[in-house]
KEKE-903854 format. One record per residue (C-alpha): residue number from 1; residue in three letters; chain; x, y, z. Coordinates in steps of 0.1 Angstrom, whole numbers, plus 5000, padded with zeros to 4 digits. Layout:
# residues N
R     n   res   chain     c1     c2     c3
R   NUM   ala       A      X      Y      Z
...
//
This chain:
# residues 409
R     n   res   chain     c1     c2     c3
R     1   met       A   6338   9656   0342
R     2   ser       A   6371   9668   0349
R     3   glu       A   6404   9646   0346
R     4   glu       A   6411   9649   0383
R     5   ser       A   6374   9636   0389
R     6   ala       A   6378   9610   0361
R     7   ser       A   6411   9597   0375
R     8   ser       A   6395   9594   0414
R     9   leu       A   6365   9574   0398
R    10   gln       A   6388   9546   0384
R    11   glu       A   6408   9546   0415
R    12   leu       A   6375   9540   0434
R    13   leu       A   6363   9513   0408
R    14   asp       A   6400   9495   0407
R    15   gln       A   6398   9494   0446
R    16   his       A   6365   9482   0444
R    17   asp       A   6373   9453   0421
R    18   tyr       A   6406   9445   0434
R    19   thr       A   6397   9446   0472
R    20   leu       A   6363   9425   0473
R    21   pro       A   6368   9396   0454
R    22   lys       A   6393   9376   0470
R    23   val       A   6410   9337   0464
R    24   gly       A   6387   9316   0482
R    25   asp       A   6352   9336   0480
R    26   ile       A   6324   9324   0468
R    27   arg       A   6303   9349   0447
R    28   lys       A   6272   9351   0428
R    29   gly       A   6269   9354   0391
R    30   val       A   6248   9352   0366
R    31   ile       A   6260   9330   0331
R    32   val       A   6264   9356   0304
R    33   ala       A   6282   9332   0280
R    34   ile       A   6289   9293   0272
R    35   asn       A   6314   9282   0247
R    36   asn       A   6332   9251   0235
R    37   gln       A   6362   9253   0263
R    38   asp       A   6347   9277   0288
R    39   ile       A   6316   9295   0305
R    40   ile       A   6319   9333   0313
R    41   val       A   6300   9348   0343
R    42   asp       A   6292   9381   0349
R    43   leu       A   6298   9390   0388
R    44   gly       A   6286   9421   0390
R    45   leu       A   6322   9437   0389
R    46   lys       A   6347   9456   0366
R    47   arg       A   6356   9417   0351
R    48   asp       A   6339   9392   0343
R    49   gly       A   6343   9354   0356
R    50   leu       A   6363   9329   0334
R    51   val       A   6350   9292   0345
R    52   pro       A   6385   9273   0324
R    53   pro       A   6380   9241   0309
R    54   thr       A   6398   9223   0338
R    55   asp       A   6371   9231   0361
R    56   leu       A   6342   9224   0336
R    57   ser       A   6355   9190   0333
R    58   lys       A   6352   9181   0368
R    59   leu       A   6313   9183   0366
R    60   ser       A   6291   9153   0351
R    61   pro       A   6275   9157   0315
R    62   glu       A   6243   9163   0332
R    63   glu       A   6252   9192   0348
R    64   arg       A   6272   9206   0323
R    65   ala       A   6243   9204   0299
R    66   ala       A   6222   9215   0332
R    67   leu       A   6242   9252   0329
R    68   lys       A   6222   9277   0308
R    69   ile       A   6231   9314   0297
R    70   asn       A   6210   9339   0324
R    71   asp       A   6212   9308   0346
R    72   glu       A   6223   9324   0383
R    73   ile       A   6251   9300   0401
R    74   asp       A   6275   9304   0427
R    75   val       A   6314   9306   0420
R    76   tyr       A   6345   9299   0442
R    77   ile       A   6374   9328   0430
R    78   leu       A   6402   9307   0418
R    79   asn       A   6428   9338   0406
R    80   thr       A   6422   9373   0406
R    81   gly       A   6457   9382   0394
R    82   glu       A   6446   9384   0355
R    83   pro       A   6441   9418   0340
R    84   asp       A   6407   9410   0319
R    85   ser       A   6391   9382   0341
R    86   leu       A   6382   9361   0372
R    87   his       A   6393   9328   0371
R    88   val       A   6360   9312   0389
R    89   ser       A   6354   9271   0397
R    90   ile       A   6317   9262   0396
R    91   asn       A   6328   9228   0409
R    92   leu       A   6346   9240   0441
R    93   ala       A   6320   9264   0449
R    94   arg       A   6291   9233   0450
R    95   leu       A   6322   9213   0471
R    96   asn       A   6321   9240   0494
R    97   gln       A   6283   9241   0497
R    98   asp       A   6287   9205   0504
R    99   trp       A   6310   9213   0536
R   100   ile       A   6283   9241   0546
R   101   glu       A   6257   9215   0545
R   102   ala       A   6273   9186   0563
R   103   glu       A   6281   9212   0592
R   104   ala       A   6249   9222   0590
R   105   leu       A   6235   9184   0597
R   106   met       A   6264   9183   0622
R   107   glu       A   6251   9211   0640
R   108   ser       A   6215   9196   0640
R   109   gly       A   6216   9164   0642
R   110   glu       A   6192   9153   0615
R   111   val       A   6192   9118   0602
R   112   phe       A   6196   9114   0565
R   113   glu       A   6199   9081   0543
R   114   gly       A   6233   9074   0525
R   115   glu       A   6242   9046   0500
R   116   val       A   6271   9031   0504
R   117   ile       A   6293   9028   0477
R   118   gly       A   6328   9009   0486
R   119   tyr       A   6346   9003   0515
R   120   asn       A   6381   8995   0529
R   121   lys       A   6397   8977   0562
R   122   gly       A   6383   9004   0585
R   123   gly       A   6343   9011   0573
R   124   ala       A   6322   9018   0546
R   125   ile       A   6323   9047   0518
R   126   val       A   6296   9069   0513
R   127   pro       A   6292   9099   0489
R   128   phe       A   6279   9133   0503
R   129   gly       A   6272   9155   0473
R   130   arg       A   6310   9160   0459
R   131   leu       A   6322   9148   0491
R   132   arg       A   6333   9113   0503
R   133   gly       A   6321   9104   0534
R   134   phe       A   6335   9072   0558
R   135   ile       A   6316   9055   0583
R   136   pro       A   6337   9041   0606
R   137   ala       A   6332   9000   0616
R   138   ser       A   6328   9005   0654
R   139   his       A   6296   9028   0642
R   140   leu       A   6281   8998   0614
R   141   asn       A   6255   8979   0631
R   142   asp       A   6264   8949   0610
R   143   leu       A   6297   8945   0625
R   144   thr       A   6304   8939   0663
R   145   pro       A   6338   8939   0682
R   146   gly       A   6356   8907   0680
R   147   met       A   6343   8897   0651
R   148   ser       A   6370   8879   0627
R   149   asp       A   6388   8900   0595
R   150   arg       A   6377   8879   0569
R   151   lys       A   6336   8877   0582
R   152   arg       A   6340   8916   0585
R   153   gln       A   6349   8919   0549
R   154   gln       A   6323   8900   0540
R   155   arg       A   6294   8922   0560
R   156   leu       A   6314   8951   0547
R   157   ala       A   6308   8937   0507
R   158   lys       A   6274   8932   0513
R   159   leu       A   6267   8964   0526
R   160   arg       A   6274   8980   0491
R   161   gly       A   6248   8995   0474
R   162   asp       A   6227   8996   0508
R   163   lys       A   6209   9027   0517
R   164   leu       A   6217   9033   0554
R   165   pro       A   6204   9060   0582
R   166   leu       A   6233   9082   0588
R   167   lys       A   6240   9110   0611
R   168   val       A   6273   9137   0608
R   169   ile       A   6298   9131   0639
R   170   glu       A   6324   9149   0623
R   171   val       A   6335   9178   0596
R   172   asp       A   6370   9186   0592
R   173   arg       A   6376   9208   0560
R   174   arg       A   6414   9212   0565
R   175   arg       A   6419   9172   0569
R   176   arg       A   6388   9168   0543
R   177   arg       A   6375   9144   0568
R   178   leu       A   6336   9137   0570
R   179   val       A   6329   9107   0595
R   180   phe       A   6291   9095   0597
R   181   ser       A   6275   9071   0620
R   182   gln       A   6246   9047   0614
R   183   arg       A   6247   9032   0651
R   184   asp       A   6237   9070   0663
R   185   ala       A   6212   9073   0636
R   186   gln       A   6192   9042   0636
R   187   lys       A   6169   9041   0663
R   188   glu       A   6158   9076   0657
R   189   trp       A   6155   9065   0618
R   190   glu       A   6133   9038   0627
R   191   glu       A   6112   9062   0652
R   192   lys       A   6104   9084   0624
R   193   arg       A   6097   9057   0595
R   194   lys       A   6073   9041   0621
R   195   gly       A   6058   9072   0625
R   196   glu       A   6054   9080   0590
R   197   leu       A   6044   9045   0581
R   198   leu       A   6016   9047   0610
R   199   asp       A   6002   9080   0597
R   200   ser       A   6001   9064   0559
R   201   leu       A   5985   9031   0569
R   202   glu       A   5946   9020   0575
R   203   glu       A   5929   8995   0591
R   204   gly       A   5919   8969   0559
R   205   ala       A   5949   8977   0541
R   206   ile       A   5973   8950   0519
R   207   leu       A   6006   8953   0524
R   208   lys       A   6039   8930   0512
R   209   gly       A   6067   8925   0538
R   210   val       A   6092   8905   0548
R   211   val       A   6096   8882   0580
R   212   ser       A   6118   8896   0606
R   213   gly       A   6114   8875   0636
R   214   met       A   6093   8847   0652
R   215   arg       A   6081   8838   0687
R   216   asp       A   6061   8812   0701
R   217   phe       A   6032   8837   0700
R   218   gly       A   6040   8850   0661
R   219   ile       A   6061   8864   0640
R   220   phe       A   6071   8901   0634
R   221   val       A   6070   8914   0597
R   222   asp       A   6089   8944   0581
R   223   leu       A   6070   8968   0566
R   224   gly       A   6097   8991   0552
R   225   gly       A   6099   9011   0581
R   226   ala       A   6080   8996   0612
R   227   asp       A   6071   8960   0624
R   228   gly       A   6040   8948   0624
R   229   leu       A   6029   8918   0644
R   230   val       A   6008   8886   0633
R   231   his       A   5998   8866   0662
R   232   ile       A   6000   8828   0655
R   233   ser       A   5959   8828   0655
R   234   gln       A   5962   8849   0626
R   235   leu       A   5989   8832   0605
R   236   ala       A   5964   8802   0593
R   237   trp       A   5932   8789   0593
R   238   his       A   5944   8754   0608
R   239   arg       A   5960   8752   0645
R   240   ile       A   5993   8754   0646
R   241   asp       A   6017   8750   0673
R   242   his       A   6041   8769   0661
R   243   pro       A   6047   8798   0635
R   244   arg       A   6075   8780   0623
R   245   glu       A   6051   8753   0610
R   246   val       A   6039   8776   0584
R   247   ile       A   6068   8801   0578
R   248   lys       A   6099   8812   0580
R   249   val       A   6123   8843   0587
R   250   gly       A   6135   8856   0556
R   251   asp       A   6096   8853   0535
R   252   glu       A   6085   8878   0517
R   253   ile       A   6043   8878   0524
R   254   glu       A   6014   8898   0524
R   255   val       A   5994   8906   0551
R   256   tyr       A   5958   8925   0561
R   257   val       A   5962   8954   0584
R   258   leu       A   5941   8944   0617
R   259   lys       A   5943   8972   0640
R   260   leu       A   5962   9004   0644
R   261   asp       A   5976   9019   0678
R   262   lys       A   5992   9049   0668
R   263   ala       A   5996   9060   0703
R   264   glu       A   6016   9026   0710
R   265   gln       A   6029   9027   0677
R   266   arg       A   6017   8988   0671
R   267   ile       A   6004   8973   0640
R   268   ser       A   5983   8942   0643
R   269   leu       A   5982   8924   0611
R   270   ser       A   5964   8891   0596
R   271   arg       A   5976   8866   0577
R   272   lys       A   5950   8841   0576
R   273   arg       A   5927   8869   0563
R   274   leu       A   5941   8866   0529
R   275   leu       A   5941   8829   0526
R   276   ala       A   5915   8810   0514
R   277   asn       A   5889   8801   0544
R   278   pro       A   5885   8761   0538
R   279   trp       A   5847   8763   0553
R   280   asp       A   5837   8784   0519
R   281   ser       A   5841   8752   0501
R   282   val       A   5839   8724   0529
R   283   glu       A   5805   8715   0509
R   284   glu       A   5820   8709   0476
R   285   arg       A   5846   8683   0495
R   286   tyr       A   5821   8667   0522
R   287   thr       A   5788   8652   0520
R   288   gln       A   5770   8633   0544
R   289   gly       A   5779   8598   0549
R   290   gln       A   5814   8601   0536
R   291   leu       A   5842   8584   0555
R   292   val       A   5868   8606   0564
R   293   glu       A   5898   8604   0584
R   294   gly       A   5906   8626   0614
R   295   lys       A   5932   8634   0641
R   296   ile       A   5920   8642   0678
R   297   thr       A   5928   8675   0685
R   298   arg       A   5909   8681   0717
R   299   ile       A   5889   8657   0742
R   300   val       A   5862   8678   0757
R   301   ser       A   5839   8669   0786
R   302   tyr       A   5811   8665   0757
R   303   gly       A   5831   8643   0735
R   304   ala       A   5861   8655   0710
R   305   phe       A   5873   8677   0683
R   306   ala       A   5891   8657   0652
R   307   glu       A   5907   8673   0627
R   308   val       A   5899   8661   0588
R   309   glu       A   5921   8686   0570
R   310   pro       A   5942   8718   0580
R   311   gly       A   5917   8741   0591
R   312   ile       A   5885   8721   0591
R   313   glu       A   5874   8703   0627
R   314   gly       A   5847   8683   0632
R   315   leu       A   5829   8676   0665
R   316   leu       A   5825   8637   0677
R   317   his       A   5800   8640   0704
R   318   ile       A   5802   8617   0733
R   319   ser       A   5770   8599   0718
R   320   gln       A   5789   8595   0686
R   321   leu       A   5818   8576   0703
R   322   ser       A   5805   8539   0704
R   323   arg       A   5774   8515   0700
R   324   thr       A   5776   8514   0738
R   325   gln       A   5773   8541   0768
R   326   val       A   5808   8564   0773
R   327   glu       A   5808   8585   0800
R   328   asp       A   5841   8597   0793
R   329   ala       A   5857   8601   0760
R   330   his       A   5893   8596   0773
R   331   asp       A   5878   8561   0776
R   332   val       A   5875   8555   0738
R   333   leu       A   5898   8583   0726
R   334   ala       A   5937   8601   0728
R   335   glu       A   5950   8632   0714
R   336   gly       A   5972   8628   0684
R   337   glu       A   5950   8593   0674
R   338   thr       A   5941   8592   0639
R   339   his       A   5906   8569   0634
R   340   leu       A   5881   8563   0607
R   341   leu       A   5850   8581   0611
R   342   arg       A   5815   8589   0595
R   343   val       A   5804   8626   0583
R   344   val       A   5769   8629   0601
R   345   ser       A   5761   8667   0593
R   346   ile       A   5775   8697   0580
R   347   asp       A   5771   8732   0584
R   348   arg       A   5790   8755   0566
R   349   arg       A   5773   8787   0575
R   350   arg       A   5780   8780   0611
R   351   gln       A   5814   8761   0601
R   352   arg       A   5806   8730   0621
R   353   ile       A   5807   8693   0611
R   354   gly       A   5793   8667   0632
R   355   leu       A   5814   8632   0629
R   356   ser       A   5805   8598   0644
R   357   leu       A   5831   8569   0650
R   358   lys       A   5797   8543   0663
R   359   ala       A   5786   8547   0625
R   360   val       A   5814   8530   0610
R   361   thr       A   5812   8494   0603
R   362   ala       A   5834   8469   0613
R   363   asn       A   5842   8458   0579
R   364   glu       A   5850   8495   0574
R   365   gln       A   5876   8499   0601
R   366   ile       A   5891   8466   0592
R   367   glu       A   5900   8478   0555
R   368   trp       A   5910   8506   0565
R   369   met       A   5936   8495   0589
R   370   ala       A   5948   8474   0566
R   371   gln       A   5951   8499   0538
R   372   arg       A   5972   8521   0564
R   373   glu       A   5994   8492   0573
R   374   thr       A   6002   8486   0537
R   375   thr       A   6006   8526   0532
R   376   leu       A   6028   8529   0567
R   377   glu       A   6051   8494   0551
R   378   glu       A   6057   8514   0519
R   379   glu       A   6064   8546   0531
R   380   val       A   6090   8526   0555
R   381   asn       A   6107   8511   0525
R   382   ala       A   6109   8544   0505
R   383   val       A   6131   8557   0534
R   384   asp       A   6152   8523   0537
R   385   glu       A   6161   8529   0496
R   386   ser       A   6166   8564   0501
R   387   val       A   6191   8558   0534
R   388   val       A   6205   8528   0513
R   389   ala       A   6213   8554   0484
R   390   glu       A   6228   8579   0500
R   391   ala       A   6254   8552   0517
R   392   glu       A   6262   8536   0482
R   393   ala       A   6265   8573   0470
R   394   leu       A   6285   8586   0496
R   395   ala       A   6309   8550   0496
R   396   thr       A   6313   8559   0459
R   397   ala       A   6328   8597   0466
R   398   asp       A   6350   8582   0492
R   399   ser       A   6365   8559   0469
R   400   glu       A   6371   8582   0441
R   401   thr       A   6387   8608   0466
R   402   met       A   6409   8576   0479
R   403   ala       A   6418   8566   0442
R   404   gly       A   6422   8605   0435
R   405   ala       A   6447   8609   0460
R   406   ala       A   6465   8572   0452
R   407   glu       A   6473   8588   0418
R   408   glu       A   6485   8621   0429
R   409   glu       A   6510   8605   0452
//
């Protein structure tokens, strides 16, 4: 090769080396050496890339340990002025990739999940790769207009560690602004999670959930992505007038999946199915001829029903109400009354107990009523003593407070 040809080739190589890599470019390279202080990357150019110690220090110990010789990585061109090498950054290349991903999420409108790591006066802070994004207070579900500053700060503090569905609503690299919205993401996220949960559920499954709402007709249970309904009739084996009698919002409970309607996205649940059926062991607690207390729950044309324990109702047939003929059960009974009754029949399989009022003797009635009066008197006395004790405690506390105030004066 002539000197002129060699010189021309060198000029081409130099031109290729110096014009293509520019500060701010992102290049792919292969790690060829890992030293105590730096890393050398082959960029397919005349000069290798050098990752300086200051850049490596910005990587986490796990990230540094994961770097291996022959790994292909992206690097950011930091400096092209050195004659023997290019200064490059792994950290900035990854940071740049985070901006690209954030822009792609904003463009697609896709919902992602982010964890709140902190907050300030204006909202919550959520990491996104190496970036830190911000959720303004106006885009947080737990914060409402007109809320006091103190309550706002308390709500923000409680969000720390929570994972929230978010959408990217602003990306500005120049100003280093990355803004998220929970409000824009919540409905879409819930629908997605509900669909995923419905696809994974099967009728007959047993799940844990948290009571998220309560109505007269039943309760709603959050199953971790979707709410299911437990109708009031499926809350307990015994009759209840309102769900609050057996459950409260915030309780964690086990539920049985009764029915799934994927088209309407409805989940019907039962709590009762997972509770012991009192009828299964009724013959262990009751025998024919036994005296029991029963509360009249319903009066019908052929008699009345009386609850002898939660979930166990017996029938008082009209023929068992009195030794004399009774035409209407209302003439003898009233709903809500408690009576002493005798068990006349038990049918566990058909879940029926026959009861009788007329089979209770006069002496049994007198003894039972006397015992009830004694019990009632004891309960009243206990309440009175409790009220007196509470009043005395309050009086003592007031006295001590007044004494303390006097000493300070």
